[in-house]
C-alpha positions as CSV (number, residue, x, y, z in Angstrom):
1,M,-29.0,-19.0,-8.1
2,R,-27.1,-22.5,-8.4
3,F,-24.0,-22.8,-6.9
4,Y,-21.3,-25.5,-7.3
5,I,-19.2,-25.5,-4.0
6,F,-16.5,-28.1,-3.2
7,M,-16.1,-28.3,0.8
8,L,-13.3,-28.9,2.8
9,T,-13.3,-28.1,6.6
10,I,-10.0,-26.2,7.8
11,A,-10.1,-25.7,11.5
12,G,-13.5,-24.3,10.9
13,L,-13.4,-22.5,7.9
14,M,-15.1,-23.8,4.5
15,Y,-12.5,-23.7,1.6
16,F,-14.0,-22.5,-1.7
17,Q,-12.4,-23.1,-5.0
18,S,-13.7,-21.4,-8.1
19,V,-17.2,-20.5,-6.2
20,Q,-19.7,-19.0,-8.1
21,A,-20.5,-15.6,-6.8
22,Q,-23.1,-15.0,-4.6
23,E,-26.3,-14.0,-5.8
24,G,-26.8,-9.7,-5.7
25,F,-23.5,-8.9,-5.2
26,L,-21.2,-6.9,-7.6
27,K,-18.1,-8.4,-9.1
28,P,-15.8,-7.7,-12.0
29,T,-15.8,-8.8,-15.0
30,P,-13.0,-11.2,-16.8
31,L,-11.6,-8.1,-18.5
32,Q,-11.2,-5.8,-15.4
33,L,-10.0,-8.4,-12.8
34,N,-6.8,-9.2,-15.7
35,W,-6.5,-5.3,-15.9
36,Q,-6.5,-4.9,-12.2
37,E,-3.9,-8.1,-11.5
38,N,-1.3,-6.1,-14.3
39,E,-0.7,-3.7,-11.0
40,T,1.6,-1.7,-12.3
41,T,1.2,0.4,-16.3
42,A,2.9,2.8,-17.5
43,F,2.0,6.6,-18.8
44,L,4.1,8.1,-21.5
45,H,3.5,11.6,-22.4
46,F,5.0,12.7,-24.7
47,S,4.2,15.2,-27.8
48,I,4.5,19.2,-28.7
49,N,4.8,20.1,-25.5
50,T,7.9,18.0,-24.8
51,F,9.8,20.8,-27.1
52,T,8.0,23.6,-25.7
53,G,8.1,23.2,-21.8
54,K,4.5,23.4,-21.8
55,E,2.2,20.9,-19.6
56,W,-0.8,22.2,-21.9
57,G,-0.2,23.5,-25.4
58,D,-2.7,25.8,-26.8
59,G,-2.7,24.6,-30.6
60,T,-0.5,27.0,-31.7
61,E,2.5,25.0,-31.8
62,S,4.0,24.5,-35.5
63,P,4.4,20.7,-36.1
64,Q,8.2,21.4,-37.4
65,I,9.3,21.7,-33.5
66,F,9.0,17.9,-33.2
67,N,12.1,16.3,-34.3
68,P,12.9,14.0,-31.5
69,V,16.5,13.0,-33.4
70,K,17.4,10.0,-31.1
71,F,13.4,8.6,-31.1
72,D,13.8,4.9,-29.9
73,A,10.3,3.5,-28.6
74,R,11.9,0.1,-28.5
75,Q,14.3,1.6,-25.6
76,W,11.1,2.8,-23.4
77,V,9.1,-0.6,-23.9
78,K,12.5,-2.5,-22.9
79,A,12.2,-0.5,-19.8
80,L,8.9,-0.6,-19.1
81,K,9.1,-4.6,-19.9
82,D,12.6,-4.9,-17.4
83,A,10.9,-3.2,-14.6
84,G,7.9,-4.9,-14.8
85,F,5.2,-3.0,-16.2
86,K,2.2,-4.6,-18.1
87,I,0.6,-1.6,-20.3
88,A,2.1,1.4,-21.7
89,I,-0.5,4.0,-22.6
90,I,1.3,6.5,-25.4
91,T,-0.8,10.2,-25.3
92,A,-1.6,9.7,-29.2
93,K,-3.1,13.3,-29.1
94,H,-3.0,16.0,-25.9
95,H,-5.0,19.0,-25.6
96,D,-3.2,20.9,-27.9
97,G,-4.6,18.9,-30.9
98,F,-1.4,17.7,-32.1
99,C,-1.5,14.1,-33.5
100,L,1.4,11.5,-33.0
101,W,0.3,9.6,-35.8
102,P,-0.4,10.8,-39.6
103,T,-3.8,11.2,-39.1
104,N,-6.2,11.7,-42.3
105,T,-8.6,14.1,-39.8
106,T,-5.8,17.0,-39.6
107,D,-2.6,18.2,-40.6
108,H,-1.8,18.9,-37.3
109,S,0.4,16.0,-37.2
110,V,3.4,14.4,-37.5
111,K,3.5,13.9,-41.2
112,N,4.3,18.0,-41.4
113,S,6.9,17.8,-38.9
114,P,10.6,17.1,-39.7
115,W,10.8,14.0,-37.8
116,K,11.5,11.2,-40.4
117,N,10.7,13.7,-43.4
118,G,7.2,13.5,-42.2
119,K,6.7,10.2,-42.6
120,G,7.0,8.8,-38.9
121,D,4.7,7.4,-36.8
122,V,5.1,7.8,-32.7
123,V,1.8,5.4,-32.4
124,K,3.0,2.7,-35.0
125,E,6.5,2.5,-33.3
126,V,4.9,2.4,-29.7
127,A,2.8,-0.2,-30.9
128,D,5.3,-2.3,-32.8
129,A,7.5,-2.5,-29.8
130,C,5.1,-3.4,-27.3
131,K,4.2,-6.7,-29.3
132,E,7.9,-7.3,-29.8
133,F,8.7,-6.9,-25.6
134,G,5.0,-8.2,-24.9
135,V,3.8,-5.3,-22.9
136,A,0.5,-4.3,-23.9
137,F,-0.4,-1.3,-25.9
138,G,-2.8,1.7,-25.4
139,F,-3.5,5.0,-25.8
140,Y,-4.4,8.1,-24.6
141,L,-6.9,10.9,-27.0
142,S,-7.4,14.3,-25.8
143,P,-11.3,14.7,-25.9
144,W,-10.2,18.6,-25.7
145,D,-8.7,19.9,-28.8
146,R,-7.7,23.7,-28.7
147,H,-6.3,23.7,-32.5
148,E,-9.4,22.3,-34.4
149,K,-11.9,24.8,-35.6
150,S,-15.1,22.4,-35.3
151,Y,-14.4,22.0,-31.5
152,G,-17.5,22.8,-29.7
153,T,-19.4,22.2,-32.1
154,P,-21.8,19.0,-32.8
155,A,-19.0,18.5,-35.7
156,Y,-16.4,18.0,-33.2
157,N,-17.8,14.8,-32.1
158,E,-17.4,13.2,-35.5
159,F,-14.0,14.6,-36.2
160,Y,-13.4,13.4,-32.6
161,K,-14.6,9.9,-33.6
162,K,-12.7,9.6,-37.0
163,Q,-9.6,9.8,-34.7
164,L,-10.6,7.5,-32.2
165,K,-11.7,5.0,-35.4
166,E,-7.8,5.3,-36.4
167,L,-6.3,4.9,-33.6
168,L,-8.5,1.5,-32.7
169,T,-8.3,0.3,-36.0
170,N,-4.6,0.8,-37.1
171,Y,-2.5,-0.5,-34.7
172,G,-3.6,-3.8,-33.5
173,E,-4.7,-4.5,-30.3
174,V,-5.1,-2.1,-27.9
175,A,-5.4,-3.1,-24.1
176,E,-6.5,0.1,-22.9
177,V,-8.5,3.4,-24.0
178,W,-7.7,6.4,-21.7
179,F,-10.0,9.0,-21.9
180,D,-10.6,12.6,-19.6
181,G,-13.0,15.1,-19.1
182,A,-10.9,17.9,-19.8
183,K,-12.2,21.2,-20.8
184,G,-10.7,25.1,-20.8
185,K,-12.0,27.4,-18.6
186,N,-13.3,30.4,-20.3
187,E,-13.1,28.8,-24.2
188,K,-15.6,27.1,-26.2
189,D,-18.2,25.1,-24.4
190,M,-18.3,21.1,-25.8
191,V,-20.4,18.6,-24.9
192,Y,-18.5,15.3,-25.4
193,D,-20.5,12.2,-27.0
194,F,-18.7,10.1,-24.1
195,D,-21.0,7.1,-25.3
196,G,-20.8,6.9,-28.4
197,Y,-16.7,7.1,-28.2
198,W,-17.3,4.4,-25.4
199,K,-19.8,2.3,-27.9
200,M,-17.0,2.7,-30.6
201,V,-14.1,1.1,-28.6
202,R,-16.4,-1.8,-27.2
203,E,-17.5,-2.3,-31.1
204,M,-13.8,-2.1,-32.6
205,Q,-11.5,-3.2,-29.5
206,P,-13.8,-5.6,-27.1
207,K,-11.0,-6.6,-25.3
208,A,-10.0,-3.0,-24.4
209,I,-10.3,-1.7,-21.0
210,I,-12.2,2.4,-21.0
211,F,-10.5,4.3,-18.4
212,S,-12.4,7.9,-17.3
213,G,-12.9,9.4,-14.5
214,V,-16.4,7.5,-14.2
215,G,-15.7,4.2,-15.9
216,P,-17.5,2.6,-17.8
217,D,-14.1,0.3,-17.0
218,A,-11.6,1.7,-14.5
219,R,-12.5,5.6,-12.8
220,W,-9.8,7.9,-11.7
221,V,-8.9,7.8,-8.1
222,G,-9.5,11.2,-7.5
223,N,-5.6,13.1,-7.4
224,E,-2.6,12.7,-8.9
225,N,-0.8,12.5,-6.1
226,G,-0.6,9.0,-6.1
227,N,-2.9,8.2,-3.5
228,A,-5.9,5.5,-3.2
229,G,-7.9,5.5,-0.7
230,D,-6.9,3.5,2.9
231,T,-11.1,2.4,2.4
232,C,-11.5,2.1,-1.5
233,W,-14.0,0.0,-2.6
234,S,-14.4,-1.1,-6.3
235,T,-17.7,0.1,-6.1
236,I,-18.9,3.9,-7.7
237,N,-22.4,4.9,-8.6
238,T,-22.0,7.0,-11.6
239,D,-25.5,8.2,-11.8
240,G,-25.3,12.5,-13.1
241,M,-21.6,11.7,-13.4
242,M,-19.6,12.1,-16.8
243,P,-15.5,12.6,-16.8
244,G,-15.0,16.1,-15.6
245,N,-17.8,16.3,-13.5
246,V,-16.7,14.2,-10.2
247,N,-16.0,14.6,-6.8
248,P,-12.8,13.2,-5.8
249,S,-12.8,12.6,-2.7
250,Y,-15.8,10.0,-3.4
251,L,-14.1,8.5,-6.1
252,N,-11.0,8.1,-4.2
253,K,-12.9,6.1,-1.4
254,G,-15.4,4.4,-4.1
255,D,-18.8,3.6,-2.4
256,E,-19.6,0.7,-0.4
257,H,-23.3,0.4,-1.8
258,G,-22.2,1.3,-5.4
259,K,-24.1,-0.1,-8.3
260,K,-21.5,-0.5,-10.5
261,W,-17.9,-2.2,-10.5
262,I,-15.6,0.3,-11.4
263,P,-12.3,-0.1,-9.5
264,A,-9.6,3.1,-9.1
265,E,-6.7,3.7,-11.3
266,T,-4.4,5.9,-9.7
267,D,-2.0,7.7,-11.8
268,V,0.7,9.7,-10.7
269,S,4.0,10.8,-12.2
270,I,7.9,9.8,-12.0
271,R,8.2,13.8,-12.3
272,P,6.5,17.1,-11.0
273,G,5.4,17.8,-14.3
274,W,3.3,15.4,-17.1
275,F,5.6,16.1,-19.8
276,W,9.4,16.1,-20.2
277,H,10.8,19.5,-19.0
278,E,15.3,19.8,-18.9
279,K,14.9,21.3,-15.5
280,E,13.1,18.6,-13.8
281,N,15.8,15.8,-14.5
282,N,17.0,16.2,-10.7
283,Q,13.5,15.9,-9.3
284,V,13.2,12.3,-10.3
285,R,11.1,10.4,-7.7
286,S,13.6,8.2,-6.0
287,A,13.0,4.2,-5.8
288,K,12.1,4.6,-2.3
289,N,9.3,7.5,-3.2
290,L,8.0,4.7,-5.8
291,V,7.9,2.3,-3.4
292,N,5.7,3.7,-1.4
293,L,3.5,4.9,-4.1
294,Y,3.0,1.2,-5.0
295,Y,1.6,0.3,-1.3
296,Q,-0.6,3.5,-1.3
297,S,-2.3,2.7,-4.9
298,V,-1.9,-1.1,-5.5
299,G,-1.2,-1.7,-1.8
300,R,-5.3,-0.2,-1.2
301,N,-7.1,-1.9,-3.7
302,S,-6.2,0.4,-7.0
303,L,-3.6,-0.1,-10.0
304,L,-0.8,2.1,-10.4
305,L,-0.4,3.9,-13.8
306,L,3.0,5.6,-13.5
307,N,3.7,8.5,-16.3
308,I,7.5,8.1,-17.2
309,P,8.2,11.0,-20.2
310,P,10.4,11.0,-22.7
311,N,12.9,13.7,-23.5
312,K,12.7,15.9,-26.8
313,D,15.6,13.1,-28.2
314,G,12.7,10.7,-28.2
315,L,14.7,8.8,-25.2
316,F,13.6,7.8,-21.6
317,E,16.8,9.6,-19.2
318,E,18.8,7.4,-17.6
319,T,17.8,8.4,-14.5
320,D,14.0,7.8,-14.5
321,I,15.2,4.3,-15.8
322,R,17.0,3.5,-13.0
323,A,14.2,4.7,-10.6
324,I,12.0,2.3,-12.1
325,D,14.2,-0.7,-12.3
326,S,15.3,-0.2,-8.5
327,L,11.3,0.1,-7.7
328,R,11.1,-3.3,-9.1
329,N,14.3,-4.3,-7.8
330,I,13.1,-3.3,-4.3
331,L,9.6,-4.9,-4.7
332,N,11.1,-8.3,-6.5
333,E,13.1,-8.7,-2.8
334,T,10.4,-8.0,-0.1
335,F,8.1,-9.9,-2.3
336,A,10.2,-12.6,-3.0
337,H,10.0,-15.3,0.1
338,N,6.4,-15.3,2.0
339,L,6.9,-16.7,5.4
340,V,3.5,-18.2,5.6
341,K,3.9,-20.4,2.3
342,S,5.1,-23.4,4.0
343,R,2.6,-23.3,7.1
344,T,-0.8,-23.0,6.0
345,K,-2.9,-23.8,3.7
346,K,-2.3,-23.8,-0.1
347,E,-5.2,-22.1,-1.1
348,L,-4.0,-19.0,0.9
349,T,-0.6,-18.8,-1.1
350,D,-0.4,-20.6,-4.6
351,K,-1.1,-16.7,-6.1
352,K,-4.3,-17.4,-7.7
353,I,-7.3,-15.3,-6.8
354,S,-10.0,-17.9,-7.3
355,T,-8.3,-20.2,-4.6
356,C,-9.7,-18.8,-1.0
357,I,-11.3,-19.6,2.2
358,A,-14.2,-18.6,3.3
359,L,-14.0,-16.7,6.8
360,K,-16.7,-15.7,9.8
361,V,-16.9,-12.4,11.0
362,N,-15.1,-12.2,14.4
363,E,-14.0,-15.5,14.3
364,P,-9.8,-15.1,13.7
365,L,-7.7,-17.2,11.1
366,V,-4.4,-17.9,13.4
367,I,-1.3,-18.8,10.9
368,N,1.4,-20.5,12.8
369,L,5.4,-19.3,10.8
370,G,6.4,-22.4,12.9
371,K,8.9,-20.1,14.3
372,E,9.8,-16.8,15.7
373,Q,10.3,-14.9,12.0
374,I,11.1,-11.2,12.1
375,F,8.6,-9.1,9.4
376,D,7.3,-5.8,8.6
377,R,5.0,-6.6,5.7
378,L,1.7,-8.0,5.8
379,L,-0.2,-8.8,2.2
380,M,-4.2,-10.1,1.9
381,Q,-6.0,-10.4,-1.2
382,E,-9.9,-11.2,-1.4
383,N,-11.8,-13.5,-3.9
384,I,-12.8,-10.0,-5.7
385,E,-14.1,-12.4,-8.6
386,N,-17.0,-13.3,-6.3
387,G,-16.7,-9.3,-5.5
388,Q,-15.8,-7.4,-2.1
389,S,-16.7,-8.0,1.4
390,I,-14.4,-7.1,3.8
391,K,-15.2,-3.5,5.9
392,Q,-12.4,-4.1,8.6
393,G,-10.1,-6.0,10.4
394,L,-7.8,-6.6,12.9
395,C,-4.1,-8.2,12.4
396,E,-2.4,-9.5,16.0
397,Y,0.8,-11.0,17.2
398,W,1.9,-13.6,19.4
399,D,4.5,-12.0,22.0
400,G,5.0,-14.9,23.6
401,S,2.3,-15.3,26.3
402,K,-0.9,-13.1,24.8
403,W,-1.7,-11.0,21.3
404,Q,-0.9,-7.6,20.7
405,V,-2.9,-5.2,18.0
406,L,-0.4,-4.8,15.0
407,K,-2.9,-3.2,12.8
408,T,-6.3,-2.7,12.1
409,F,-7.1,-2.2,8.4
410,S,-10.1,-1.5,6.1
411,T,-11.3,-2.5,2.8
412,I,-9.0,-5.6,1.3
413,G,-10.5,-5.7,-1.9
414,Y,-7.7,-6.9,-4.8
415,K,-5.1,-6.2,-2.7
416,R,-4.0,-4.8,0.7
417,L,-0.9,-4.2,2.1
418,L,0.2,-3.2,5.7
419,R,3.4,-1.6,6.5
420,F,4.7,-1.3,10.2
421,N,7.7,-1.3,12.4
422,T,9.8,-4.9,12.5
423,I,8.1,-7.8,14.5
424,K,9.2,-10.8,15.9
425,S,6.3,-13.6,16.4
426,S,5.5,-17.0,15.6
427,K,2.1,-16.3,14.7
428,V,0.0,-14.0,13.0
429,R,-3.5,-13.6,13.5
430,L,-6.5,-12.1,11.2
431,T,-10.2,-10.9,12.5
432,I,-12.3,-9.8,10.1
433,L,-14.8,-7.4,12.2
434,Q,-17.2,-6.2,9.7
435,A,-18.7,-7.8,6.4
436,K,-21.5,-6.8,3.9
437,I,-24.4,-8.4,5.0
438,N,-25.0,-11.8,3.7
439,H,-22.2,-11.9,2.1
440,Q,-19.3,-13.9,3.4
441,P,-16.0,-12.9,3.0
442,Q,-12.9,-15.0,0.8
443,L,-9.8,-14.8,1.7
444,S,-7.5,-15.7,-1.1
445,E,-4.6,-14.6,-0.3
446,V,-1.8,-14.4,2.9
447,G,2.1,-13.2,3.1
448,V,4.2,-11.9,6.2
449,Y,7.6,-10.7,4.8
450,K,10.5,-8.5,6.1
451,A,10.6,-5.6,3.6
452,S,14.1,-4.6,1.3
453,A,16.5,-2.6,2.4
454,G,15.8,-0.4,0.2
455,E,12.6,0.6,1.2
């Protein structure tokens, strides 16, 4: 492979701009890279369960109970936009089989509900609101269907594909399609045709990220608690794995030697449940808790998918809106002023993944802050356009006479955020202690910050 490299000596380091990937190392597709740069996306669990108080419906629920009399998708999406969320994913169909659009495949849908006299389409209104406010649109279509009689037979895969086709062709551009491998215990067994499902998405919505437990574009983080692994590789092996048949611990950490680039998505709810329940109105996560989730997901090379469930009126609760607003305000305040910015090369502070410096293992990078500064947060990003290399590193600060250990860290990937007690220092030193053999670490961003008082 031939490289076109522009070199500049910077204190013994080499600066690469738009450097080509080294041969033999996995790297993200442009679609995967753009997706991860979204950082925070939203799940919208809304369905018949919103009216029954259940988390998993059994498929016997009457469409007549679905009647969100104040339904306002614009309220949802505007709140998400204001809070910095980049994609909204609606549960077009959950396990109970109730469809939020007037599908031609079943009568178990909004067309047989009293809402808008059976003329409503939740999916369309969400898609339209996303377009209006500049938020990308996605949907979740549960493969498990407890209402459909053909479930458990080969015919169900064709039924499911018809539903998938409707959603892929009738609602404009789709940014993400979300699958899981859920099945009922002691119920009908079903072999899902995931290869066929994914092929349809590729053909009909080539710009859509396909999420499932094991890819093909993004993977499950292995839990629903909002925690990516402290070590988190974007690469895994998927041999013998299908959605619903996964090793959570393996997915949480990824695999340094993985043969496929499938980054982790961290899904978690703002409430104890995934659907709205009135009894949980006083159990909404605090802004401080949400900030912690951000550090434990985005700050560990993952993407945060936060569920905000609308209530039975068809609205976000004000408590939930205040929480996500406060989350964004805290993050904006914390990361507004990079103490490094005027004291180092612009390639490390220009907010571009592709501009970077190449580091050597065990050769420290000293970052001069100009004068003594107070800080308690550190940000690092790798140039993942060329893959993920860094395995272990050390961060130190200058106490006036010698270097003191601040934090050790493992993987960086897209982004690594470190939190520590307040330090006052004029210099920070970063050292890569271990990296993949024959793959030079490329650092694209460094930031030193003082956290918002809201944290």
